Full PDB file with SEQRES, HELIX, SHEET, SSBOND, CRYST1, ORIGX, SCALE, CONECT and MASTER records, all heavy atoms in Angstrom:
SEQRES   1 A   40  MET ARG ARG GLY ASN VAL THR LEU ILE ILE PRO ASN PRO          
SEQRES   2 A   40  HIS GLU GLY ASP ILE SER VAL GLY LEU LEU ARG ARG LEU          
SEQRES   3 A   40  LEU GLN GLN ALA GLY ILE SER ARG ASN GLU TRP LEU GLU          
SEQRES   4 A   40  ARG                                                          
HELIX    1 AA1 VAL A   20  ALA A   30  1                                  11    
HELIX    2 AA2 ARG A   34  GLU A   39  1                                   6    
SHEET    1 AA1 2 ARG A   2  ARG A   3  0                                        
SHEET    2 AA1 2 VAL A   6  THR A   7 -1                                        
CRYST1    1.000    1.000    1.000  90.00  90.00  90.00 P 1           1          
ORIGX1      1.000000  0.000000  0.000000        0.00000                         
ORIGX2      0.000000  1.000000  0.000000        0.00000                         
ORIGX3      0.000000  0.000000  1.000000        0.00000                         
SCALE1      1.000000  0.000000  0.000000        0.00000                         
SCALE2      0.000000  1.000000  0.000000        0.00000                         
SCALE3      0.000000  0.000000  1.000000        0.00000                         
ATOM      1  N   MET A   1      -1.181   4.427  18.213  1.00  0.00           N  
ATOM      2  CA  MET A   1      -0.245   3.264  18.325  1.00  0.00           C  
ATOM      3  C   MET A   1      -0.072   2.949  19.791  1.00  0.00           C  
ATOM      4  O   MET A   1       0.287   3.962  20.519  1.00  0.00           O  
ATOM      5  CB  MET A   1       0.976   3.572  17.486  1.00  0.00           C  
ATOM      6  CG  MET A   1       1.944   2.560  17.622  1.00  0.00           C  
ATOM      7  SD  MET A   1       3.605   2.851  16.782  1.00  0.00           S  
ATOM      8  CE  MET A   1       3.185   3.438  15.250  1.00  0.00           C  
ATOM      9  N   ARG A   2      -0.131   1.726  20.139  1.00  0.00           N  
ATOM     10  CA  ARG A   2       0.118   1.348  21.510  1.00  0.00           C  
ATOM     11  C   ARG A   2       1.010   0.124  21.597  1.00  0.00           C  
ATOM     12  O   ARG A   2       0.994  -0.749  20.730  1.00  0.00           O  
ATOM     13  CB  ARG A   2      -1.191   0.880  22.217  1.00  0.00           C  
ATOM     14  CG  ARG A   2      -2.130   2.092  22.370  1.00  0.00           C  
ATOM     15  CD  ARG A   2      -3.256   1.672  23.137  1.00  0.00           C  
ATOM     16  NE  ARG A   2      -4.149   2.813  23.231  1.00  0.00           N  
ATOM     17  CZ  ARG A   2      -5.336   2.922  23.891  1.00  0.00           C  
ATOM     18  NH1 ARG A   2      -5.743   1.843  24.505  1.00  0.00           N  
ATOM     19  NH2 ARG A   2      -6.048   4.060  23.837  1.00  0.00           N  
ATOM     20  N   ARG A   3       1.893   0.125  22.626  1.00  0.00           N  
ATOM     21  CA  ARG A   3       2.779  -0.968  22.916  1.00  0.00           C  
ATOM     22  C   ARG A   3       2.951  -0.971  24.455  1.00  0.00           C  
ATOM     23  O   ARG A   3       3.545  -0.028  25.003  1.00  0.00           O  
ATOM     24  CB  ARG A   3       4.191  -0.671  22.236  1.00  0.00           C  
ATOM     25  CG  ARG A   3       5.135  -1.859  22.544  1.00  0.00           C  
ATOM     26  CD  ARG A   3       6.437  -1.631  21.838  1.00  0.00           C  
ATOM     27  NE  ARG A   3       7.285  -2.809  22.014  1.00  0.00           N  
ATOM     28  CZ  ARG A   3       8.524  -2.790  21.954  1.00  0.00           C  
ATOM     29  NH1 ARG A   3       9.220  -1.638  21.862  1.00  0.00           N  
ATOM     30  NH2 ARG A   3       9.194  -3.895  22.156  1.00  0.00           N  
ATOM     31  N   GLY A   4       2.467  -1.980  25.037  1.00  0.00           N  
ATOM     32  CA  GLY A   4       2.604  -1.977  26.533  1.00  0.00           C  
ATOM     33  C   GLY A   4       1.867  -0.785  27.150  1.00  0.00           C  
ATOM     34  O   GLY A   4       0.701  -0.479  26.901  1.00  0.00           O  
ATOM     35  N   ASN A   5       2.730  -0.107  27.923  1.00  0.00           N  
ATOM     36  CA  ASN A   5       2.165   1.075  28.614  1.00  0.00           C  
ATOM     37  C   ASN A   5       2.378   2.312  27.792  1.00  0.00           C  
ATOM     38  O   ASN A   5       2.017   3.465  28.225  1.00  0.00           O  
ATOM     39  CB  ASN A   5       2.859   1.279  30.034  1.00  0.00           C  
ATOM     40  CG  ASN A   5       2.476   0.173  30.900  1.00  0.00           C  
ATOM     41  OD1 ASN A   5       1.316  -0.457  30.855  1.00  0.00           O  
ATOM     42  ND2 ASN A   5       3.337  -0.152  31.826  1.00  0.00           N  
ATOM     43  N   VAL A   6       3.082   2.184  26.684  1.00  0.00           N  
ATOM     44  CA  VAL A   6       3.357   3.353  25.720  1.00  0.00           C  
ATOM     45  C   VAL A   6       2.245   3.621  24.768  1.00  0.00           C  
ATOM     46  O   VAL A   6       1.797   2.669  24.012  1.00  0.00           O  
ATOM     47  CB  VAL A   6       4.605   3.186  25.096  1.00  0.00           C  
ATOM     48  CG1 VAL A   6       4.966   4.279  24.164  1.00  0.00           C  
ATOM     49  CG2 VAL A   6       5.802   2.967  25.942  1.00  0.00           C  
ATOM     50  N   THR A   7       1.568   4.758  24.753  1.00  0.00           N  
ATOM     51  CA  THR A   7       0.670   5.217  23.810  1.00  0.00           C  
ATOM     52  C   THR A   7       1.278   6.375  23.018  1.00  0.00           C  
ATOM     53  O   THR A   7       1.734   7.349  23.567  1.00  0.00           O  
ATOM     54  CB  THR A   7      -0.683   5.620  24.393  1.00  0.00           C  
ATOM     55  OG1 THR A   7      -1.189   4.614  25.117  1.00  0.00           O  
ATOM     56  CG2 THR A   7      -1.664   6.213  23.339  1.00  0.00           C  
ATOM     57  N   LEU A   8       1.238   6.215  21.677  1.00  0.00           N  
ATOM     58  CA  LEU A   8       1.856   7.212  20.790  1.00  0.00           C  
ATOM     59  C   LEU A   8       0.831   7.699  19.834  1.00  0.00           C  
ATOM     60  O   LEU A   8       0.234   6.901  19.091  1.00  0.00           O  
ATOM     61  CB  LEU A   8       3.058   6.621  20.065  1.00  0.00           C  
ATOM     62  CG  LEU A   8       3.838   7.558  19.196  1.00  0.00           C  
ATOM     63  CD1 LEU A   8       4.569   8.619  19.962  1.00  0.00           C  
ATOM     64  CD2 LEU A   8       4.954   6.697  18.398  1.00  0.00           C  
ATOM     65  N   ILE A   9       0.560   9.020  19.835  1.00  0.00           N  
ATOM     66  CA  ILE A   9      -0.404   9.558  18.871  1.00  0.00           C  
ATOM     67  C   ILE A   9       0.378   9.838  17.637  1.00  0.00           C  
ATOM     68  O   ILE A   9       1.339  10.681  17.667  1.00  0.00           O  
ATOM     69  CB  ILE A   9      -1.069  10.729  19.518  1.00  0.00           C  
ATOM     70  CG1 ILE A   9      -1.848  10.344  20.686  1.00  0.00           C  
ATOM     71  CG2 ILE A   9      -1.950  11.522  18.467  1.00  0.00           C  
ATOM     72  CD1 ILE A   9      -2.418  11.493  21.458  1.00  0.00           C  
ATOM     73  N   ILE A  10      -0.082   9.490  16.525  1.00  0.00           N  
ATOM     74  CA  ILE A  10       0.459   9.690  15.192  1.00  0.00           C  
ATOM     75  C   ILE A  10      -0.280  10.910  14.602  1.00  0.00           C  
ATOM     76  O   ILE A  10      -1.392  10.777  14.177  1.00  0.00           O  
ATOM     77  CB  ILE A  10       0.425   8.504  14.244  1.00  0.00           C  
ATOM     78  CG1 ILE A  10       1.133   7.199  14.854  1.00  0.00           C  
ATOM     79  CG2 ILE A  10       1.016   8.783  12.935  1.00  0.00           C  
ATOM     80  CD1 ILE A  10       1.054   6.030  14.225  1.00  0.00           C  
ATOM     81  N   PRO A  11       0.474  12.029  14.449  1.00  0.00           N  
ATOM     82  CA  PRO A  11      -0.143  13.186  13.838  1.00  0.00           C  
ATOM     83  C   PRO A  11      -0.389  12.937  12.329  1.00  0.00           C  
ATOM     84  O   PRO A  11       0.616  12.485  11.640  1.00  0.00           O  
ATOM     85  CB  PRO A  11       0.901  14.312  14.147  1.00  0.00           C  
ATOM     86  CG  PRO A  11       2.129  13.578  14.226  1.00  0.00           C  
ATOM     87  CD  PRO A  11       1.862  12.272  14.840  1.00  0.00           C  
ATOM     88  N   ASN A  12      -1.536  13.292  11.809  1.00  0.00           N  
ATOM     89  CA  ASN A  12      -1.773  13.083  10.424  1.00  0.00           C  
ATOM     90  C   ASN A  12      -2.742  14.045   9.996  1.00  0.00           C  
ATOM     91  O   ASN A  12      -3.904  13.726   9.556  1.00  0.00           O  
ATOM     92  CB  ASN A  12      -2.127  11.668  10.094  1.00  0.00           C  
ATOM     93  CG  ASN A  12      -2.168  11.298   8.647  1.00  0.00           C  
ATOM     94  OD1 ASN A  12      -1.712  12.112   7.791  1.00  0.00           O  
ATOM     95  ND2 ASN A  12      -2.683  10.146   8.310  1.00  0.00           N  
ATOM     96  N   PRO A  13      -2.433  15.441   9.906  1.00  0.00           N  
ATOM     97  CA  PRO A  13      -3.418  16.386   9.613  1.00  0.00           C  
ATOM     98  C   PRO A  13      -3.932  16.321   8.208  1.00  0.00           C  
ATOM     99  O   PRO A  13      -4.964  16.798   7.943  1.00  0.00           O  
ATOM    100  CB  PRO A  13      -2.664  17.660   9.888  1.00  0.00           C  
ATOM    101  CG  PRO A  13      -1.206  17.384   9.770  1.00  0.00           C  
ATOM    102  CD  PRO A  13      -1.092  15.922  10.243  1.00  0.00           C  
ATOM    103  N   HIS A  14      -3.221  15.770   7.225  1.00  0.00           N  
ATOM    104  CA  HIS A  14      -3.601  15.693   5.920  1.00  0.00           C  
ATOM    105  C   HIS A  14      -4.390  14.452   5.537  1.00  0.00           C  
ATOM    106  O   HIS A  14      -4.733  14.270   4.325  1.00  0.00           O  
ATOM    107  CB  HIS A  14      -2.356  15.973   4.982  1.00  0.00           C  
ATOM    108  CG  HIS A  14      -1.355  14.889   5.166  1.00  0.00           C  
ATOM    109  ND1 HIS A  14      -0.401  14.894   6.047  1.00  0.00           N  
ATOM    110  CD2 HIS A  14      -1.145  13.685   4.441  1.00  0.00           C  
ATOM    111  CE1 HIS A  14       0.386  13.879   5.948  1.00  0.00           C  
ATOM    112  NE2 HIS A  14      -0.021  13.055   5.039  1.00  0.00           N  
ATOM    113  N   GLU A  15      -4.588  13.509   6.461  1.00  0.00           N  
ATOM    114  CA  GLU A  15      -5.396  12.373   6.318  1.00  0.00           C  
ATOM    115  C   GLU A  15      -4.924  11.387   5.158  1.00  0.00           C  
ATOM    116  O   GLU A  15      -5.630  10.610   4.713  1.00  0.00           O  
ATOM    117  CB  GLU A  15      -6.838  12.664   6.040  1.00  0.00           C  
ATOM    118  CG  GLU A  15      -7.494  13.500   7.195  1.00  0.00           C  
ATOM    119  CD  GLU A  15      -8.889  13.844   7.055  1.00  0.00           C  
ATOM    120  OE1 GLU A  15      -9.569  13.342   6.042  1.00  0.00           O  
ATOM    121  OE2 GLU A  15      -9.405  14.699   7.749  1.00  0.00           O  
ATOM    122  N   GLY A  16      -3.680  11.450   4.872  1.00  0.00           N  
ATOM    123  CA  GLY A  16      -3.079  10.601   3.744  1.00  0.00           C  
ATOM    124  C   GLY A  16      -2.060   9.728   4.534  1.00  0.00           C  
ATOM    125  O   GLY A  16      -1.974   9.673   5.807  1.00  0.00           O  
ATOM    126  N   ASP A  17      -1.249   9.087   3.606  1.00  0.00           N  
ATOM    127  CA  ASP A  17      -0.145   8.333   4.209  1.00  0.00           C  
ATOM    128  C   ASP A  17       0.903   9.243   4.848  1.00  0.00           C  
ATOM    129  O   ASP A  17       1.144  10.409   4.432  1.00  0.00           O  
ATOM    130  CB  ASP A  17       0.520   7.463   3.086  1.00  0.00           C  
ATOM    131  CG  ASP A  17      -0.356   6.474   2.542  1.00  0.00           C  
ATOM    132  OD1 ASP A  17      -1.344   6.039   3.235  1.00  0.00           O  
ATOM    133  OD2 ASP A  17      -0.112   5.982   1.330  1.00  0.00           O  
ATOM    134  N   ILE A  18       1.521   8.714   6.020  1.00  0.00           N  
ATOM    135  CA  ILE A  18       2.657   9.480   6.554  1.00  0.00           C  
ATOM    136  C   ILE A  18       3.916   9.073   5.900  1.00  0.00           C  
ATOM    137  O   ILE A  18       4.047   8.008   5.268  1.00  0.00           O  
ATOM    138  CB  ILE A  18       2.702   9.179   8.086  1.00  0.00           C  
ATOM    139  CG1 ILE A  18       2.986   7.805   8.420  1.00  0.00           C  
ATOM    140  CG2 ILE A  18       1.372   9.644   8.765  1.00  0.00           C  
ATOM    141  CD1 ILE A  18       3.288   7.502   9.813  1.00  0.00           C  
ATOM    142  N   SER A  19       4.923   9.932   5.932  1.00  0.00           N  
ATOM    143  CA  SER A  19       6.139   9.715   5.244  1.00  0.00           C  
ATOM    144  C   SER A  19       7.032   8.604   5.983  1.00  0.00           C  
ATOM    145  O   SER A  19       6.716   8.342   7.155  1.00  0.00           O  
ATOM    146  CB  SER A  19       6.997  10.961   5.134  1.00  0.00           C  
ATOM    147  OG  SER A  19       7.533  11.324   6.515  1.00  0.00           O  
ATOM    148  N   VAL A  20       7.854   7.948   5.300  1.00  0.00           N  
ATOM    149  CA  VAL A  20       8.759   6.999   5.818  1.00  0.00           C  
ATOM    150  C   VAL A  20       9.582   7.606   7.030  1.00  0.00           C  
ATOM    151  O   VAL A  20       9.742   6.987   7.928  1.00  0.00           O  
ATOM    152  CB  VAL A  20       9.706   6.363   4.770  1.00  0.00           C  
ATOM    153  CG1 VAL A  20      10.671   5.475   5.401  1.00  0.00           C  
ATOM    154  CG2 VAL A  20       8.843   5.639   3.843  1.00  0.00           C  
ATOM    155  N   GLY A  21      10.093   8.827   6.815  1.00  0.00           N  
ATOM    156  CA  GLY A  21      10.885   9.472   7.787  1.00  0.00           C  
ATOM    157  C   GLY A  21      10.089   9.641   9.090  1.00  0.00           C  
ATOM    158  O   GLY A  21      10.676   9.466  10.180  1.00  0.00           O  
ATOM    159  N   LEU A  22       8.963  10.177   9.023  1.00  0.00           N  
ATOM    160  CA  LEU A  22       8.004  10.416  10.143  1.00  0.00           C  
ATOM    161  C   LEU A  22       7.733   9.080  10.869  1.00  0.00           C  
ATOM    162  O   LEU A  22       7.910   8.981  12.113  1.00  0.00           O  
ATOM    163  CB  LEU A  22       6.758  11.071   9.826  1.00  0.00           C  
ATOM    164  CG  LEU A  22       5.739  11.264  10.875  1.00  0.00           C  
ATOM    165  CD1 LEU A  22       6.372  12.048  12.142  1.00  0.00           C  
ATOM    166  CD2 LEU A  22       4.472  11.984  10.416  1.00  0.00           C  
ATOM    167  N   LEU A  23       7.439   8.072  10.122  1.00  0.00           N  
ATOM    168  CA  LEU A  23       7.159   6.722  10.742  1.00  0.00           C  
ATOM    169  C   LEU A  23       8.378   6.240  11.434  1.00  0.00           C  
ATOM    170  O   LEU A  23       8.308   5.771  12.546  1.00  0.00           O  
ATOM    171  CB  LEU A  23       6.721   5.692   9.641  1.00  0.00           C  
ATOM    172  CG  LEU A  23       6.552   4.288  10.144  1.00  0.00           C  
ATOM    173  CD1 LEU A  23       5.405   4.238  11.217  1.00  0.00           C  
ATOM    174  CD2 LEU A  23       6.213   3.331   8.989  1.00  0.00           C  
ATOM    175  N   ARG A  24       9.546   6.412  10.864  1.00  0.00           N  
ATOM    176  CA  ARG A  24      10.797   5.938  11.482  1.00  0.00           C  
ATOM    177  C   ARG A  24      11.073   6.715  12.833  1.00  0.00           C  
ATOM    178  O   ARG A  24      11.462   5.993  13.757  1.00  0.00           O  
ATOM    179  CB  ARG A  24      12.110   6.256  10.434  1.00  0.00           C  
ATOM    180  CG  ARG A  24      13.356   5.677  10.995  1.00  0.00           C  
ATOM    181  CD  ARG A  24      14.433   5.914  10.041  1.00  0.00           C  
ATOM    182  NE  ARG A  24      14.250   5.103   8.814  1.00  0.00           N  
ATOM    183  CZ  ARG A  24      14.280   5.550   7.519  1.00  0.00           C  
ATOM    184  NH1 ARG A  24      14.639   6.737   7.272  1.00  0.00           N  
ATOM    185  NH2 ARG A  24      14.025   4.672   6.549  1.00  0.00           N  
ATOM    186  N   ARG A  25      10.785   7.985  12.868  1.00  0.00           N  
ATOM    187  CA  ARG A  25      10.983   8.810  14.024  1.00  0.00           C  
ATOM    188  C   ARG A  25      10.041   8.341  15.138  1.00  0.00           C  
ATOM    189  O   ARG A  25      10.393   8.222  16.271  1.00  0.00           O  
ATOM    190  CB  ARG A  25      10.857  10.238  13.741  1.00  0.00           C  
ATOM    191  CG  ARG A  25      12.096  10.821  13.021  1.00  0.00           C  
ATOM    192  CD  ARG A  25      12.086  12.258  12.895  1.00  0.00           C  
ATOM    193  NE  ARG A  25      10.847  12.916  12.414  1.00  0.00           N  
ATOM    194  CZ  ARG A  25      10.619  13.186  11.161  1.00  0.00           C  
ATOM    195  NH1 ARG A  25      11.519  12.971  10.159  1.00  0.00           N  
ATOM    196  NH2 ARG A  25       9.484  13.682  10.821  1.00  0.00           N  
ATOM    197  N   LEU A  26       8.711   8.051  14.758  1.00  0.00           N  
ATOM    198  CA  LEU A  26       7.786   7.666  15.731  1.00  0.00           C  
ATOM    199  C   LEU A  26       8.134   6.359  16.200  1.00  0.00           C  
ATOM    200  O   LEU A  26       7.938   6.090  17.569  1.00  0.00           O  
ATOM    201  CB  LEU A  26       6.328   7.671  15.002  1.00  0.00           C  
ATOM    202  CG  LEU A  26       5.788   8.999  14.602  1.00  0.00           C  
ATOM    203  CD1 LEU A  26       4.633   8.799  13.696  1.00  0.00           C  
ATOM    204  CD2 LEU A  26       5.505   9.781  15.808  1.00  0.00           C  
ATOM    205  N   LEU A  27       8.530   5.361  15.456  1.00  0.00           N  
ATOM    206  CA  LEU A  27       8.893   4.086  15.904  1.00  0.00           C  
ATOM    207  C   LEU A  27      10.050   4.169  16.800  1.00  0.00           C  
ATOM    208  O   LEU A  27      10.154   3.539  17.838  1.00  0.00           O  
ATOM    209  CB  LEU A  27       9.174   3.190  14.800  1.00  0.00           C  
ATOM    210  CG  LEU A  27       8.047   2.728  13.923  1.00  0.00           C  
ATOM    211  CD1 LEU A  27       8.475   1.843  12.686  1.00  0.00           C  
ATOM    212  CD2 LEU A  27       6.981   1.999  14.704  1.00  0.00           C  
ATOM    213  N   GLN A  28      11.027   4.934  16.629  1.00  0.00           N  
ATOM    214  CA  GLN A  28      12.199   5.159  17.467  1.00  0.00           C  
ATOM    215  C   GLN A  28      11.811   5.657  18.765  1.00  0.00           C  
ATOM    216  O   GLN A  28      12.229   5.240  19.859  1.00  0.00           O  
ATOM    217  CB  GLN A  28      13.177   6.100  16.796  1.00  0.00           C  
ATOM    218  CG  GLN A  28      14.545   6.216  17.542  1.00  0.00           C  
ATOM    219  CD  GLN A  28      15.441   7.155  16.868  1.00  0.00           C  
ATOM    220  OE1 GLN A  28      15.045   8.008  15.996  1.00  0.00           O  
ATOM    221  NE2 GLN A  28      16.711   7.116  17.262  1.00  0.00           N  
ATOM    222  N   GLN A  29      10.858   6.663  18.797  1.00  0.00           N  
ATOM    223  CA  GLN A  29      10.406   7.274  20.023  1.00  0.00           C  
ATOM    224  C   GLN A  29       9.717   6.170  20.900  1.00  0.00           C  
ATOM    225  O   GLN A  29       9.683   6.259  22.151  1.00  0.00           O  
ATOM    226  CB  GLN A  29       9.481   8.489  19.750  1.00  0.00           C  
ATOM    227  CG  GLN A  29      10.155   9.670  19.281  1.00  0.00           C  
ATOM    228  CD  GLN A  29       9.252  10.763  18.852  1.00  0.00           C  
ATOM    229  OE1 GLN A  29       8.131  10.842  19.371  1.00  0.00           O  
ATOM    230  NE2 GLN A  29       9.689  11.637  18.012  1.00  0.00           N  
ATOM    231  N   ALA A  30       8.954   5.351  20.223  1.00  0.00           N  
ATOM    232  CA  ALA A  30       8.150   4.270  20.936  1.00  0.00           C  
ATOM    233  C   ALA A  30       8.998   3.064  21.299  1.00  0.00           C  
ATOM    234  O   ALA A  30       8.490   2.233  21.922  1.00  0.00           O  
ATOM    235  CB  ALA A  30       6.998   3.832  20.019  1.00  0.00           C  
ATOM    236  N   GLY A  31      10.236   3.014  20.827  1.00  0.00           N  
ATOM    237  CA  GLY A  31      11.164   1.912  21.135  1.00  0.00           C  
ATOM    238  C   GLY A  31      10.773   0.597  20.403  1.00  0.00           C  
ATOM    239  O   GLY A  31      10.869  -0.509  20.935  1.00  0.00           O  
ATOM    240  N   ILE A  32      10.177   0.802  19.222  1.00  0.00           N  
ATOM    241  CA  ILE A  32       9.812  -0.376  18.320  1.00  0.00           C  
ATOM    242  C   ILE A  32      10.827  -0.403  17.211  1.00  0.00           C  
ATOM    243  O   ILE A  32      11.065   0.548  16.433  1.00  0.00           O  
ATOM    244  CB  ILE A  32       8.463  -0.123  17.740  1.00  0.00           C  
ATOM    245  CG1 ILE A  32       7.433   0.021  18.897  1.00  0.00           C  
ATOM    246  CG2 ILE A  32       8.034  -1.229  16.821  1.00  0.00           C  
ATOM    247  CD1 ILE A  32       6.038   0.433  18.552  1.00  0.00           C  
ATOM    248  N   SER A  33      11.493  -1.650  16.952  1.00  0.00           N  
ATOM    249  CA  SER A  33      12.413  -1.797  16.039  1.00  0.00           C  
ATOM    250  C   SER A  33      11.731  -1.943  14.586  1.00  0.00           C  
ATOM    251  O   SER A  33      10.513  -2.224  14.609  1.00  0.00           O  
ATOM    252  CB  SER A  33      13.243  -2.986  16.240  1.00  0.00           C  
ATOM    253  OG  SER A  33      12.546  -4.202  15.972  1.00  0.00           O  
ATOM    254  N   ARG A  34      12.419  -1.757  13.508  1.00  0.00           N  
ATOM    255  CA  ARG A  34      11.899  -1.962  12.163  1.00  0.00           C  
ATOM    256  C   ARG A  34      11.330  -3.398  12.014  1.00  0.00           C  
ATOM    257  O   ARG A  34      10.245  -3.668  11.513  1.00  0.00           O  
ATOM    258  CB  ARG A  34      13.020  -1.645  11.109  1.00  0.00           C  
ATOM    259  CG  ARG A  34      12.463  -1.861   9.744  1.00  0.00           C  
ATOM    260  CD  ARG A  34      13.641  -1.487   8.814  1.00  0.00           C  
ATOM    261  NE  ARG A  34      13.229  -1.519   7.432  1.00  0.00           N  
ATOM    262  CZ  ARG A  34      13.003  -2.541   6.583  1.00  0.00           C  
ATOM    263  NH1 ARG A  34      13.376  -3.768   7.073  1.00  0.00           N  
ATOM    264  NH2 ARG A  34      12.596  -2.386   5.393  1.00  0.00           N  
ATOM    265  N   ASN A  35      12.069  -4.444  12.602  1.00  0.00           N  
ATOM    266  CA  ASN A  35      11.627  -5.768  12.436  1.00  0.00           C  
ATOM    267  C   ASN A  35      10.359  -6.018  13.258  1.00  0.00           C  
ATOM    268  O   ASN A  35       9.457  -6.750  12.819  1.00  0.00           O  
ATOM    269  CB  ASN A  35      12.687  -6.754  12.885  1.00  0.00           C  
ATOM    270  CG  ASN A  35      13.890  -6.791  11.898  1.00  0.00           C  
ATOM    271  OD1 ASN A  35      13.756  -6.616  10.790  1.00  0.00           O  
ATOM    272  ND2 ASN A  35      15.089  -7.142  12.431  1.00  0.00           N  
ATOM    273  N   GLU A  36      10.195  -5.468  14.494  1.00  0.00           N  
ATOM    274  CA  GLU A  36       9.010  -5.654  15.190  1.00  0.00           C  
ATOM    275  C   GLU A  36       7.838  -5.040  14.466  1.00  0.00           C  
ATOM    276  O   GLU A  36       6.810  -5.576  14.470  1.00  0.00           O  
ATOM    277  CB  GLU A  36       9.152  -4.854  16.530  1.00  0.00           C  
ATOM    278  CG  GLU A  36      10.078  -5.601  17.512  1.00  0.00           C  
ATOM    279  CD  GLU A  36      10.192  -4.829  18.807  1.00  0.00           C  
ATOM    280  OE1 GLU A  36      10.683  -3.709  18.744  1.00  0.00           O  
ATOM    281  OE2 GLU A  36       9.724  -5.321  19.884  1.00  0.00           O  
ATOM    282  N   TRP A  37       8.039  -3.895  13.804  1.00  0.00           N  
ATOM    283  CA  TRP A  37       6.984  -3.238  13.108  1.00  0.00           C  
ATOM    284  C   TRP A  37       6.509  -4.082  11.849  1.00  0.00           C  
ATOM    285  O   TRP A  37       5.364  -4.187  11.608  1.00  0.00           O  
ATOM    286  CB  TRP A  37       7.393  -1.792  12.603  1.00  0.00           C  
ATOM    287  CG  TRP A  37       6.450  -1.087  11.719  1.00  0.00           C  
ATOM    288  CD1 TRP A  37       6.478  -0.980  10.422  1.00  0.00           C  
ATOM    289  CD2 TRP A  37       5.199  -0.558  12.145  1.00  0.00           C  
ATOM    290  NE1 TRP A  37       5.315  -0.322  10.051  1.00  0.00           N  
ATOM    291  CE2 TRP A  37       4.509   0.019  11.039  1.00  0.00           C  
ATOM    292  CE3 TRP A  37       4.613  -0.216  13.456  1.00  0.00           C  
ATOM    293  CZ2 TRP A  37       3.388   0.745  11.123  1.00  0.00           C  
ATOM    294  CZ3 TRP A  37       3.502   0.382  13.577  1.00  0.00           C  
ATOM    295  CH2 TRP A  37       2.913   0.945  12.367  1.00  0.00           C  
ATOM    296  N   LEU A  38       7.541  -4.647  11.175  1.00  0.00           N  
ATOM    297  CA  LEU A  38       7.199  -5.433   9.985  1.00  0.00           C  
ATOM    298  C   LEU A  38       6.490  -6.750  10.297  1.00  0.00           C  
ATOM    299  O   LEU A  38       5.885  -7.386   9.430  1.00  0.00           O  
ATOM    300  CB  LEU A  38       8.482  -5.635   9.148  1.00  0.00           C  
ATOM    301  CG  LEU A  38       9.039  -4.421   8.487  1.00  0.00           C  
ATOM    302  CD1 LEU A  38      10.355  -4.650   7.847  1.00  0.00           C  
ATOM    303  CD2 LEU A  38       8.043  -3.730   7.574  1.00  0.00           C  
ATOM    304  N   GLU A  39       6.724  -7.300  11.588  1.00  0.00           N  
ATOM    305  CA  GLU A  39       6.237  -8.583  11.864  1.00  0.00           C  
ATOM    306  C   GLU A  39       4.705  -8.497  12.226  1.00  0.00           C  
ATOM    307  O   GLU A  39       4.077  -9.513  12.237  1.00  0.00           O  
ATOM    308  CB  GLU A  39       6.950  -9.168  13.102  1.00  0.00           C  
ATOM    309  CG  GLU A  39       8.335  -9.681  12.798  1.00  0.00           C  
ATOM    310  CD  GLU A  39       9.030 -10.019  14.075  1.00  0.00           C  
ATOM    311  OE1 GLU A  39       8.486  -9.955  15.241  1.00  0.00           O  
ATOM    312  OE2 GLU A  39      10.232 -10.520  13.906  1.00  0.00           O  
ATOM    313  N   ARG A  40       4.224  -7.291  12.469  1.00  0.00           N  
ATOM    314  CA  ARG A  40       2.789  -7.125  12.793  1.00  0.00           C  
ATOM    315  C   ARG A  40       1.903  -6.905  11.485  1.00  0.00           C  
ATOM    316  O   ARG A  40       2.119  -6.528  10.544  1.00  0.00           O  
ATOM    317  CB  ARG A  40       2.562  -6.067  13.738  1.00  0.00           C  
ATOM    318  CG  ARG A  40       3.327  -6.451  14.971  1.00  0.00           C  
ATOM    319  CD  ARG A  40       3.134  -5.404  16.188  1.00  0.00           C  
ATOM    320  NE  ARG A  40       3.826  -5.845  17.254  1.00  0.00           N  
ATOM    321  CZ  ARG A  40       3.226  -6.083  18.365  1.00  0.00           C  
ATOM    322  NH1 ARG A  40       1.955  -5.949  18.579  1.00  0.00           N  
ATOM    323  NH2 ARG A  40       3.949  -6.459  19.474  1.00  0.00           N  
TER     324      ARG A  40                                                      
MASTER        0    0    0    2    2    0    0    6  323    1    0    4          
END                                                                             
């Protein structure tokens, strides 16, 4: 996942969907709001 100069690697060792909680934490770390995520 990339946003500007921020690159965030999403760990997914089980190759399935990631949980909502993990996605929420990753977006928070990347400084991406829920609305920004949903608009893309």
